[in-house]
C-alpha positions as MATLAB code, in Angstrom:
seq = 'MTSSMGKEDLSHQVEKSQKYFNKLSLFFYDWILYGIISKYAWGCSTIRLDEHYRNYISNNHLEVGVGTGFLLNRVKFQSGDVRLGLMDLSQSCLQKTAKKVARYQPEIYQQNLLEPITNPIEPFDSISINYVMHCVPGGFKEKGIVFKHLKSLLNENGALFGTTVLFQGVPKGLFAKLVLAIMNKLGVFNNKHDSLEELRDCLSSNFSHVDLQVEGCTAVFVVKS';
ca = [
     -25.184  -17.104   -2.069;
     -23.184  -20.311   -1.887;
     -20.459  -21.916   -3.939;
     -19.556  -25.561   -4.386;
     -16.088  -26.661   -5.463;
     -14.471  -30.072   -5.714;
     -11.101  -30.916   -4.193;
      -9.302  -30.600   -7.543;
     -10.847  -27.178   -8.130;
      -9.844  -26.049   -4.647;
      -6.265  -27.263   -5.132;
      -6.027  -25.472   -8.479;
      -7.310  -22.235   -6.967;
      -4.858  -22.481   -4.064;
      -1.944  -22.849   -6.494;
      -3.237  -19.967   -8.618;
      -3.515  -17.668   -5.610;
      -0.146  -18.600   -4.143;
       1.876  -17.717   -7.231;
       1.248  -14.028   -6.595;
       2.888  -14.114   -3.169;
       6.517  -13.854   -4.279;
       9.489  -11.706   -3.321;
       8.670   -9.023   -5.885;
       5.009   -8.618   -4.911;
       5.838   -8.695   -1.204;
       8.238   -5.785   -1.714;
       5.252   -3.540   -2.565;
       2.691   -5.419   -0.441;
       2.574   -3.222    2.673;
       2.435    0.075    0.820;
      -0.325   -1.077   -1.532;
      -2.464   -2.998    0.968;
      -2.149   -0.965    4.144;
      -1.314    2.388    2.595;
      -4.056    2.437   -0.022;
      -6.404   -0.522   -0.453;
      -7.333   -1.352    3.141;
      -8.411    2.200    3.922;
      -9.780    3.449    0.618;
     -11.232    0.245   -0.905;
     -12.061   -2.008    2.048;
     -12.983    0.844    4.403;
     -10.863   -0.492    7.261;
      -7.942    1.674    8.356;
      -4.617    0.490    9.719;
      -5.553    2.246   12.969;
      -8.586   -0.064   13.261;
      -6.494   -3.133   12.480;
      -3.860   -2.161   15.061;
      -6.618   -1.730   17.645;
      -7.982   -5.195   16.861;
      -4.551   -6.692   17.502;
      -4.068   -4.765   20.748;
      -7.424   -5.945   22.068;
      -6.934   -9.662   21.516;
      -3.305  -10.656   20.986;
      -1.566  -12.601   23.747;
       2.016  -13.523   24.591;
       1.255  -17.022   23.280;
       0.183  -16.179   19.748;
      -0.170  -17.809   16.326;
      -0.201  -15.587   13.230;
      -1.986  -17.265   10.311;
      -1.581  -16.007    6.761;
       1.371  -13.876    7.723;
       1.817  -11.706    4.613;
       4.908   -9.633    5.396;
       4.322   -9.464    9.147;
       3.481   -5.761    8.871;
       0.783   -5.658   11.569;
       2.445   -8.272   13.764;
       5.695   -6.325   13.800;
       3.831   -3.285   15.176;
       2.488   -5.165   18.203;
       3.835   -4.387   21.669;
       3.519   -7.587   23.673;
       2.702   -7.392   27.369;
       6.046   -8.842   28.426;
       9.320  -10.063   27.001;
       8.332  -13.717   27.404;
       6.682  -14.315   24.031;
       5.850  -17.520   22.188;
       5.076  -16.705   18.572;
       4.030  -19.050   15.781;
       3.847  -18.233   12.063;
       1.633  -20.304    9.753;
       1.280  -19.879    5.999;
       1.433  -21.909    2.808;
       3.766  -19.405    1.143;
       7.439  -19.967    1.874;
       8.197  -16.418    0.709;
       5.749  -14.948    3.237;
       7.087  -17.118    6.045;
      10.701  -16.182    5.323;
       9.999  -12.445    5.099;
       7.916  -12.372    8.279;
      10.274  -14.623   10.234;
      13.126  -12.251    9.441;
      11.062   -9.244   10.515;
      10.110  -10.754   13.902;
      13.300  -12.757   14.426;
      13.667  -11.195   17.887;
      10.883  -13.535   19.078;
      12.473  -16.685   17.603;
       9.185  -17.698   15.948;
       8.013  -21.237   15.331;
       7.459  -21.762   11.591;
       4.633  -23.877   10.168;
       4.113  -24.230    6.411;
       0.502  -25.326    6.093;
      -2.380  -25.446    3.632;
      -5.243  -24.257    5.827;
      -7.779  -26.369    3.934;
      -5.966  -29.526    5.015;
      -5.902  -31.043    8.526;
      -3.069  -29.823   10.756;
      -1.107  -32.968   11.537;
       1.953  -31.414   13.201;
       1.969  -31.854   17.000;
       1.627  -28.162   17.911;
       1.069  -26.885   21.439;
      -2.085  -24.715   21.558;
      -2.011  -20.926   21.612;
      -3.924  -18.346   23.659;
      -4.602  -16.193   20.600;
      -4.734  -16.785   16.862;
      -5.061  -14.085   14.212;
      -6.145  -14.587   10.617;
      -6.089  -11.153    9.037;
      -7.131  -10.580    5.403;
      -6.799  -14.285    4.636;
     -10.208  -15.898    4.176;
     -11.100  -13.874    1.082;
      -8.087  -15.493   -0.613;
      -9.069  -19.056    0.331;
     -10.926  -20.895   -2.477;
     -14.584  -21.849   -2.273;
     -17.532  -20.460   -0.399;
     -17.703  -20.642    3.377;
     -19.225  -24.116    3.027;
     -15.828  -25.305    1.799;
     -13.321  -22.910    3.313;
     -15.065  -22.741    6.672;
     -13.092  -25.884    7.502;
     -10.179  -23.503    8.155;
     -11.826  -22.364   11.394;
     -12.330  -25.957   12.508;
      -8.655  -26.707   11.897;
      -7.477  -23.605   13.765;
      -9.852  -24.235   16.662;
      -7.804  -27.334   17.479;
      -4.801  -25.038   18.109;
      -6.643  -22.650   20.424;
      -6.504  -22.993   24.206;
      -9.700  -22.909   26.235;
     -10.770  -19.271   26.732;
      -8.422  -18.259   23.920;
      -9.443  -15.847   21.154;
      -9.286  -16.219   17.392;
      -9.573  -12.872   15.649;
      -9.216  -11.472   12.185;
     -10.677   -9.747    9.162;
     -11.893  -10.733    5.723;
     -13.232   -8.789    2.770;
     -16.820   -9.662    1.841;
     -18.413   -9.448   -1.600;
     -22.118  -10.003   -1.018;
     -24.459   -7.791    1.011;
     -21.953   -5.131    2.070;
     -21.482   -1.551    0.821;
     -18.819   -1.245   -1.871;
     -17.620    1.944   -3.495;
     -16.348    2.151   -7.069;
     -12.736    1.643   -5.979;
     -13.666   -1.452   -3.961;
     -15.645   -2.894   -6.881;
     -12.709   -2.325   -9.227;
     -10.134   -3.920   -6.924;
     -12.432   -6.859   -6.141;
     -13.049   -7.479   -9.840;
      -9.326   -7.451  -10.624;
      -8.316   -9.599   -7.657;
     -10.984  -12.218   -8.352;
     -10.121  -12.248  -12.062;
      -6.450  -12.866  -11.259;
      -7.333  -15.551   -8.726;
      -5.696  -13.744   -5.808;
      -9.132  -13.420   -4.206;
     -11.840  -16.086   -4.092;
     -14.683  -14.246   -2.387;
     -17.405  -13.668   -4.990;
     -19.841  -15.714   -2.893;
     -18.741  -14.491    0.548;
     -21.511  -12.847    2.569;
     -21.839  -11.622    6.143;
     -24.612  -14.118    6.860;
     -22.605  -17.128    5.690;
     -19.536  -15.972    7.585;
     -21.606  -15.590   10.747;
     -23.108  -19.068   10.307;
     -19.659  -20.520    9.698;
     -18.172  -18.926   12.808;
     -21.186  -19.819   14.970;
     -20.957  -23.475   13.957;
     -17.409  -23.647   15.342;
     -17.421  -21.208   18.276;
     -19.875  -20.410   21.072;
     -19.021  -16.692   21.240;
     -18.978  -14.645   18.034;
     -18.425  -10.893   17.781;
     -18.749   -9.790   14.166;
     -18.713   -6.216   12.908;
     -18.493   -4.616    9.477;
     -16.158   -1.778    8.491;
     -16.844   -0.794    4.885;
     -16.828   -4.158    3.103;
     -14.551   -5.737    5.719;
     -15.785   -8.174    8.348;
     -13.923   -7.677   11.639;
     -14.405  -10.618   13.982;
     -13.320  -12.277   17.199;
     -14.503  -15.709   18.328;
     -14.051  -17.811   21.440;
     -15.010  -21.375   22.335;
];
């Protein structure tokens, strides 16, 4: 199933989604998302997410859609020489995460992922985009441009990895259906048309190597050029 949205519609949905990422909501964010929803609604435990990070993160890493930096802050890098970038549209998310990982002196990039990345940024060896794409407006026909934009920041042989919650063609329990309905109604999520097939097509059109698995209703992926 596909969705078609104009630029004005996309911009409106971005603004609608972003208003929920404020200091108050971020205070409860980790406990609600990683303590309850990820495991019991999305079917993807924090243990699985930590493993995904361990397998693919590098010492030259860009975190996209940073949230509170919960997963990133749990990472043990291979050495003390770390270059870390943080990219998000939300200033609140960037500030909270930057404070949490201040020991790495992170580079900060405030960016709408649907728009071209015009800042002169040195490429990274790994990029993560965890639980982000289901919040981005449009179907994968529109929001798939995010992967094209991020690909320009990825070194040759680098890995882009992440997760996203799907709506179509995946098993969903009653709790997942309830949370998805609420999140889409509020405009926090924009994934009513997101399917595994369209995600796979989107990733394959931008990357030569695609590893895509499903945990509950969560797509867990890693791609390389």
